[in-house]
C-alpha positions in Angstrom: -117.5 -154.9 -111.7 -120.0 -155.0 -108.9 -123.5 -156.3 -109.0 -126.2 -157.0 -106.4 -128.0 -160.3 -106.2 -131.4 -160.5 -104.5 -131.6 -163.5 -102.1 -134.9 -164.6 -100.7 -135.1 -165.6 -97.1 -138.3 -166.9 -95.7 -141.1 -166.6 -95.9 -141.5 -165.8 -92.1 -144.9 -165.4 -90.4 -146.0 -163.6 -87.4 -149.3 -164.1 -85.5 -152.2 -162.4 -87.3 -149.9 -161.0 -90.0 -149.9 -161.9 -93.7 -147.0 -163.9 -95.0 -144.5 -161.5 -96.5 -141.2 -162.5 -98.1 -138.0 -160.8 -96.8 -135.1 -160.1 -99.1 -131.5 -159.4 -98.5 -129.1 -157.8 -101.1 -125.6 -159.3 -101.1 -122.9 -157.7 -103.3 -121.2 -160.1 -105.6 -118.3 -159.6 -108.1 -118.6 -160.9 -111.7 -115.5 -160.9 -113.9 -115.8 -159.8 -117.5 -113.3 -161.4 -119.9 -113.0 -160.3 -123.5 -113.4 -162.9 -126.1 -110.6 -162.9 -128.8 -113.0 -164.1 -131.6 -115.6 -161.4 -130.8 -113.8 -158.4 -129.3 -110.1 -158.7 -130.3 -110.3 -159.9 -133.9 -106.9 -160.0 -135.6 -106.6 -158.0 -138.7 -106.5 -160.1 -141.8 -104.0 -159.8 -144.6 -106.7 -158.2 -146.8 -107.5 -155.6 -144.1 -103.8 -154.8 -143.6 -103.4 -154.4 -147.3 -106.3 -151.9 -147.5 -104.9 -149.9 -144.5 -101.5 -149.8 -146.3 -103.0 -148.5 -149.5 -105.0 -145.9 -147.7 -101.8 -144.7 -146.0 -99.5 -144.6 -149.1 -101.8 -144.4 -152.2 -104.2 -141.7 -151.0 -101.6 -138.9 -150.8 -100.3 -139.8 -154.3 -103.5 -140.3 -156.2 -105.4 -137.6 -154.4 -109.1 -137.1 -155.4 -108.9 -140.2 -157.6 -108.2 -142.6 -154.8 -111.8 -143.1 -153.5 -112.9 -144.2 -156.9 -109.8 -146.4 -157.3 -110.4 -147.9 -153.9 -114.0 -148.9 -154.7 -113.0 -150.3 -158.0 -110.3 -152.5 -156.5 -112.8 -153.9 -154.1 -115.3 -154.6 -156.9 -115.4 -157.4 -159.4 -112.7 -157.0 -162.1 -113.2 -157.2 -165.8 -111.3 -159.5 -168.2 -110.6 -159.8 -171.9 -110.3 -162.8 -174.1 -107.1 -163.1 -176.2 -107.6 -165.1 -179.3 -105.3 -168.0 -179.8 -104.2 -168.2 -183.4 -103.0 -171.8 -182.9 -106.5 -173.1 -182.4 -109.5 -172.1 -184.4 -109.4 -168.2 -184.3 -112.4 -167.7 -186.6 -114.6 -169.9 -184.5 -113.5 -168.2 -181.3 -113.9 -164.7 -182.8 -117.5 -165.5 -183.9 -118.3 -166.9 -180.4 -117.0 -163.8 -178.6 -118.7 -161.4 -181.1 -122.1 -163.1 -180.4 -121.6 -162.5 -176.7 -121.4 -158.8 -177.4 -117.6 -158.3 -176.9 -115.5 -156.0 -179.1 -111.9 -156.2 -180.2 -110.2 -153.4 -178.2 -107.0 -153.6 -180.3 -109.0 -153.2 -183.5 -110.7 -150.1 -182.0 -107.4 -148.7 -181.1 -106.1 -149.2 -184.7 -109.2 -147.5 -186.0 -108.7 -144.5 -183.7 -105.0 -144.3 -184.7 -106.0 -144.1 -188.4 -108.4 -141.2 -187.7 -105.9 -139.3 -185.7 -103.2 -139.7 -188.3 -105.5 -138.5 -191.0 -106.4 -135.4 -189.0 -102.8 -134.7 -188.3 -101.8 -135.1 -191.9 -104.6 -132.7 -193.0 -103.5 -130.1 -190.4 -99.9 -130.4 -191.4 -100.8 -130.0 -195.1 -102.8 -126.8 -194.4 -100.0 -125.5 -192.2 -97.4 -126.2 -195.0 -99.5 -124.4 -197.6 -99.9 -121.3 -195.4 -96.1 -121.2 -195.0 -95.5 -121.3 -198.7 -98.0 -118.5 -199.5 -96.2 -116.0 -197.2 -93.0 -115.4 -199.3 -91.9 -112.3 -197.5 -91.5 -113.9 -194.1 -88.2 -113.8 -192.2 -86.3 -117.1 -192.3 -86.0 -117.2 -188.6 -89.7 -116.8 -188.2 -90.2 -119.6 -190.7 -88.1 -122.0 -188.6 -90.2 -121.1 -185.5 -93.4 -121.6 -187.4 -92.3 -125.0 -188.7 -91.3 -126.1 -185.3 -94.6 -125.0 -183.8 -96.5 -126.7 -186.6 -94.7 -130.0 -185.9 -95.5 -129.7 -182.2 -99.2 -129.0 -183.0 -99.4 -131.9 -185.4 -97.8 -134.2 -182.9 -100.2 -133.0 -180.2 -103.3 -133.3 -182.4 -102.2 -136.8 -183.6 -102.4 -138.2 -180.1 -104.9 -135.7 -178.7 -102.6 -134.7 -175.9 -100.1 -131.9 -175.2 -96.3 -132.9 -175.4 -95.2 -134.4 -172.1 -92.8 -132.5 -169.9 -89.3 -133.7 -169.9 -88.1 -135.9 -167.1 -85.7 -133.2 -165.9 -88.7 -130.8 -165.5 -90.8 -133.4 -163.8 -87.9 -134.2 -161.4 -88.5 -130.9 -159.8 -92.0 -132.0 -158.8 -92.2 -133.7 -155.4 -94.3 -136.8 -155.8 -94.4 -137.7 -152.2 -93.3 -135.0 -149.7 -92.7 -135.2 -146.0 -96.0 -133.4 -145.3 -97.9 -136.3 -147.0 -96.5 -138.9 -144.7 -99.0 -140.6 -142.4 -98.4 -140.3 -138.7 -98.3 -143.9 -137.3 -97.3 -142.9 -133.8 -93.6 -143.7 -134.4 -91.1 -141.3 -132.8 -87.9 -141.3 -134.7 -85.9 -139.7 -132.0 -82.6 -137.7 -132.3 -79.9 -139.0 -134.6 -76.2 -139.0 -133.9 -74.2 -136.0 -135.2 -72.6 -137.2 -138.5 -69.4 -135.2 -137.7 -68.8 -137.3 -134.6 -69.9 -140.4 -136.3 -67.2 -139.9 -139.0 -64.6 -139.0 -136.4 -65.0 -142.1 -134.2 -66.1 -144.7 -136.7 -62.8 -146.6 -136.5 -62.4 -146.3 -132.7 -64.3 -149.1 -131.0 -63.3 -147.7 -127.5 -65.4 -144.6 -127.8 -68.7 -144.9 -126.1 -71.7 -143.8 -128.2 -74.9 -143.5 -126.1 -78.1 -145.1 -127.4 -80.5 -142.5 -128.6 -83.5 -144.6 -129.1 -84.4 -148.3 -128.7 -86.9 -149.7 -131.2 -88.8 -152.9 -131.0 -88.7 -155.2 -134.0 -92.2 -154.2 -134.9 -91.4 -150.5 -134.8 -88.2 -151.0 -136.8 -90.2 -152.8 -139.5 -92.7 -150.0 -139.5 -89.9 -147.5 -139.9 -88.3 -149.4 -142.7 -91.7 -149.6 -144.4 -92.2 -145.9 -144.2 -88.8 -145.3 -145.7 -89.0 -147.8 -148.5 -92.5 -146.8 -149.7 -91.7 -143.1 -150.1 -90.9 -142.3 -153.7 -89.1 -139.0 -154.2 -88.0 -138.2 -157.7 -84.4 -137.1 -158.2 -82.7 -135.3 -161.0 -81.0 -137.9 -163.2 -79.6 -137.6 -166.7 -81.8 -139.7 -168.8 -82.8 -139.3 -172.5 -86.4 -139.4 -173.5 -87.2 -140.6 -177.0 -90.5 -140.3 -178.9 -91.5 -143.4 -180.9 -91.0 -143.2 -184.6 -94.1 -145.3 -185.2 -96.6 -147.5 -183.4 -97.0 -150.9 -185.0 -99.3 -153.4 -183.2 -98.9 -157.0 -184.4 -101.8 -158.0 -186.6 -102.3 -161.3 -184.8 -103.1 -159.6 -181.4 -106.8 -159.8 -180.8 -108.3 -159.0 -177.4 -112.1 -159.0 -177.0 -113.7 -157.1 -174.0 -117.2 -156.2 -173.1 -118.2 -152.5 -173.5 -117.9 -150.0 -170.7 -120.4 -150.6 -168.0 -121.0 -154.2 -169.0 -119.9 -156.5 -166.2 -120.7 -159.7 -168.0 -118.2 -162.6 -167.6 -116.7 -164.7 -170.3 -117.5 -168.4 -170.4 -114.6 -170.8 -170.2 -112.7 -171.4 -173.4 -113.5 -174.5 -175.4 -110.9 -176.8 -176.7 -110.2 -177.3 -180.4 -107.7 -180.0 -181.4 -106.6 -180.1 -177.7 -106.0 -176.3 -177.7 -108.1 -173.6 -176.2 -109.5 -170.9 -178.4 -108.8 -168.0 -176.2 -107.0 -167.0 -172.9 -108.8 -165.0 -170.2 -106.7 -162.2 -168.6 -107.0 -158.7 -167.3 -107.1 -156.4 -170.3 -104.6 -154.1 -168.7 -102.0 -156.9 -168.9 -102.2 -156.8 -172.7 -100.6 -153.3 -172.8 -97.0 -154.3 -171.8 -96.8 -156.8 -174.7 -98.2 -154.2 -177.1 -95.7 -151.7 -175.8 -92.9 -154.3 -176.4 -93.8 -154.2 -180.1 -92.9 -157.9 -180.8 -92.3 -158.7 -184.5 -92.3 -162.1 -186.1 -88.5 -162.7 -186.1 -87.6 -161.1 -182.8 -85.5 -162.9 -180.1 -87.7 -162.4 -177.0 -86.9 -163.1 -173.3 -89.8 -163.3 -170.8 -87.9 -163.0 -167.6 -90.7 -163.6 -165.2 -93.0 -165.7 -167.4 -95.4 -167.5 -165.0 -98.3 -168.0 -165.0 -98.2 -167.6 -168.8 -100.8 -165.0 -169.9 -98.3 -162.6 -171.4 -96.3 -165.5 -172.8 -99.3 -166.7 -174.8 -99.8 -163.2 -176.1 -96.1 -162.9 -177.2 -96.5 -166.2 -179.1 -99.3 -164.7 -181.1 -96.8 -162.1 -182.5 -93.9 -164.5 -183.2 -93.3 -166.7 -186.1 -91.2 -169.6 -184.7 -90.6 -171.2 -188.1 -89.2 -168.0 -189.6 -86.5 -167.4 -187.0 -88.4 -165.9 -184.1 -87.6 -167.4 -180.7 -89.0 -167.1 -177.1 -87.2 -167.9 -173.9 -89.3 -168.1 -170.7 -87.9 -168.1 -167.2 -89.2 -168.3 -163.6 -87.5 -169.2 -160.4 -90.4 -171.0 -158.8 -90.8 -174.8 -159.5 -94.6 -174.6 -159.0 -95.0 -171.6 -161.2 -92.8 -173.2 -163.9 -95.0 -176.2 -163.8 -98.1 -174.1 -164.3 -96.4 -172.2 -167.1 -95.7 -175.5 -169.0 -99.3 -176.6 -168.5 -100.5 -173.3 -170.1 -98.1 -173.7 -173.0 -99.3 -177.3 -173.6 -102.9 -176.1 -173.6 -102.4 -173.3 -176.2 -99.5 -174.5 -178.5 -99.1 -177.3 -181.0 -96.6 -179.9 -180.2 -94.2 -178.8 -183.0 -94.1 -175.2 -181.7 -94.0 -176.3 -178.1 -90.6 -177.8 -178.5 -89.2 -174.5 -179.9 -90.1 -172.5 -176.7 -87.3 -172.7 -174.1 -88.4 -172.8 -170.5 -85.8 -172.2 -167.8 -86.0 -172.3 -164.0 -83.3 -169.9 -162.9 -82.8 -166.9 -160.7 -83.8 -164.0 -162.9 -81.4 -161.6 -161.2 -78.4 -163.7 -162.2 -79.0 -163.8 -166.0 -76.7 -161.7 -168.2 -76.8 -163.4 -171.6 -76.8 -160.4 -174.0 -78.6 -162.1 -176.9 -82.1 -160.8 -176.9 -83.5 -157.7 -178.7 -86.8 -157.7 -176.8 -87.1 -158.4 -173.1 -90.3 -158.4 -171.0 -89.8 -158.2 -167.2 -93.2 -158.5 -165.4 -91.8 -158.4 -161.9 -93.4 -159.8 -158.7 -95.1 -156.9 -156.8 -97.8 -156.1 -154.3 -100.5 -157.5 -156.6 -103.0 -154.9 -155.3 -106.2 -156.6 -156.4 -105.1 -160.1 -155.2 -104.1 -159.0 -151.7 -107.5 -157.2 -151.3 -109.6 -160.2 -152.1 -107.5 -163.4 -151.3 -106.1 -164.4 -148.0 -104.1 -167.3 -149.5 -100.6 -166.3 -150.4 -101.3 -162.8 -149.2 -98.1 -160.6 -149.1 -99.5 -158.5 -146.3 -99.6 -161.2 -143.7 -97.5 -160.3 -140.7 -95.3 -163.4 -141.3 -94.3 -162.0 -144.7 -93.5 -158.5 -143.7 -89.7 -158.9 -144.3 -90.4 -160.5 -147.7 -92.6 -157.6 -148.6 -90.0 -155.0 -147.6 -87.5 -156.7 -149.9 -89.7 -156.6 -153.0 -88.4 -153.3 -154.4 -84.8 -154.4 -154.1 -85.6 -157.6 -155.9 -87.5 -155.7 -158.6 -84.5 -153.4 -159.2 -82.2 -156.4 -159.6 -84.6 -158.0 -162.1 -84.8 -154.9 -164.2 -81.0 -154.5 -164.2 -80.7 -158.1 -165.3 -83.2 -157.6 -168.1 -81.2 -154.6 -169.4 -78.0 -156.6 -169.3 -79.7 -159.4 -171.3 -80.8 -157.0 -174.0 -78.5 -156.1 -177.0 -77.6 -152.5 -177.9 -80.6 -151.1 -179.8 -83.0 -153.6 -178.1 -86.0 -152.8 -176.1 -87.1 -153.6 -172.5 -90.6 -153.3 -171.0 -90.9 -153.2 -167.2 -94.4 -153.9 -165.8 -96.2 -154.5 -162.6 -99.8 -154.9 -161.4 -99.6 -152.4 -158.5 -100.3 -148.7 -158.0 -97.3 -148.3 -155.6 -95.1 -145.4 -157.0 -92.0 -146.8 -155.2 -92.4 -150.1 -157.2 -93.1 -148.4 -160.5 -91.3 -145.2 -161.2 -89.1 -145.7 -158.1 -87.6 -149.0 -159.3 -86.8 -147.6 -162.8 -85.2 -144.5 -161.2 -83.1 -146.7 -158.8 -82.0 -149.1 -161.6 -80.9 -146.3 -163.9 -79.0 -144.6 -161.1 -77.2 -147.8 -160.3 -76.3 -148.5 -163.9 -74.9 -145.0 -164.3 -72.7 -145.5 -161.2 -71.5 -149.0 -161.7 -71.4 -149.7 -165.4 -71.1 -148.2 -168.9 -74.6 -149.2 -169.9 -76.9 -146.4 -171.0 -80.6 -146.6 -171.5 -83.2 -144.2 -172.8 -86.9 -144.0 -171.8 -89.5 -144.1 -174.6 -92.5 -141.8 -174.3 -95.5 -144.0 -174.2 -98.1 -141.3 -174.2 -98.9 -141.8 -178.0 -99.7 -145.4 -177.3 -101.8 -144.5 -174.3 -103.8 -142.0 -176.5 -104.7 -144.9 -178.8 -106.4 -146.8 -176.0 -107.9 -143.8 -174.1 -111.4 -145.1 -174.9 -110.7 -148.4 -173.1 -108.4 -147.6 -170.2 -108.0 -144.7 -167.8 -104.4 -143.5 -167.5 -103.0 -141.6 -164.6 -101.3 -138.5 -165.9 -98.6 -138.1 -163.3 -96.5 -141.2 -164.1 -92.9 -140.1 -164.8 -91.3 -142.9 -166.8 -94.2 -145.0 -168.0 -98.0 -145.3 -168.0 -100.3 -146.3 -165.1 -103.7 -147.8 -165.8 -106.1 -147.1 -162.9 -109.3 -149.1 -162.4 -112.7 -147.5 -162.7 -116.2 -148.8 -162.2 -117.1 -148.6 -165.9 -114.0 -150.3 -167.1 -112.6 -152.2 -164.1 -109.3 -153.1 -165.6 -105.9 -153.0 -163.9 -104.1 -151.7 -162.0 -101.1 -151.9 -164.3 -97.9 -150.0 -164.8 -95.6 -150.4 -167.8 -92.6 -148.5 -169.0 -90.4 -149.0 -172.0 -86.6 -148.6 -172.1 -84.2 -148.8 -175.0 -80.5 -149.8 -174.6 -78.4 -147.3 -176.4 -74.9 -148.3 -175.2 
């Protein structure tokens, strides 16, 4: 870069002439060096997470993604779960005075109204069938079947869901939706020659393409984050009934109210309520824990869902809870939470283990909750500490889905025949939600005699439609997407039942 400096020489005087300065312009070179802190700022983990979500979530969620994106970057809402081991009446009164409502109670009220409407419609339909005595029997069977379908649909205010075999024909993430990252895949070796010379080490195979480590990681990320549904033989069961434990109470502020709950107060050295994302309550509700169940919380830390499970159990009447986590620091935090919410007598009846969850196979539990480690979408967008999208943790992030699949298979093996398993995450990634369930069921079909069925959770979602916004294209479970009015989630949960 050239520049000209003006240099003053003189002044020089001549006889009878005014003094005038003389200037000479000398070209000089100035070097411009970019500053790393100003011009070449390194992308943070939060920014890389947002870029990743724009690349992989936008094609899947379509027009809903802009609203989801803004909600993820906004302040989240929480709910307060009442602790029955403290002073629930006092906590309930305090939360009501703040203007919060019990979202579970509202769901029960809506369920009662829908059941009454369905019963009335079914009675009218039955009376109309009885009055037509000259109808053909075959037509009566068709009418009764259609009446059942209409009553089921009106009960939950939604049309019957398509079967998984029908949905498997839908391409959730096609090749055209992939984002071009400037990576050229090159030409692959002909599989015929690859099979022919695979055992002959003397055959020279020319290198088609050489990838750097960064490009190879990018290629792996593209392949791992593409969820494409496949046609698998899986049974879909509708729930016989929905029974939410009476001791589950979760208070939340109305839609549009962004007020924050004050910290819980201690009563007899136990806190009156636990603050958590309201969407995290749904996996425990879907598990349908009863007072005498034998429950395993496979990935228990930090302890929010564990506290909620304990509200449903009666440890003195035969119910039991086993908590597990493989991280020493997380187990320490879990024990601290249990001490803050349980009496000493009940605390000794809760078993806490620090084992690798993928290695457990004790088939003694009838209810298993596996809340697997995941992208944690909201955390990685707001916190740099322990951010999974840091460049140093790329390989760890790419291994998450395989780890999730192993945890789900382990949870199924720990469940007795007839028992129930709930798989949950706090991410919107289709590959970590429906993709993991699909991969786990495929592996079980190929390597074991275990058979599982998927329970349709759309009736449960209809009960909470006034509180949460559900994404309608989830295949095996339900996905709660955040909105600005009710900024809960994200959360995914699916329910499996072991049938063999």
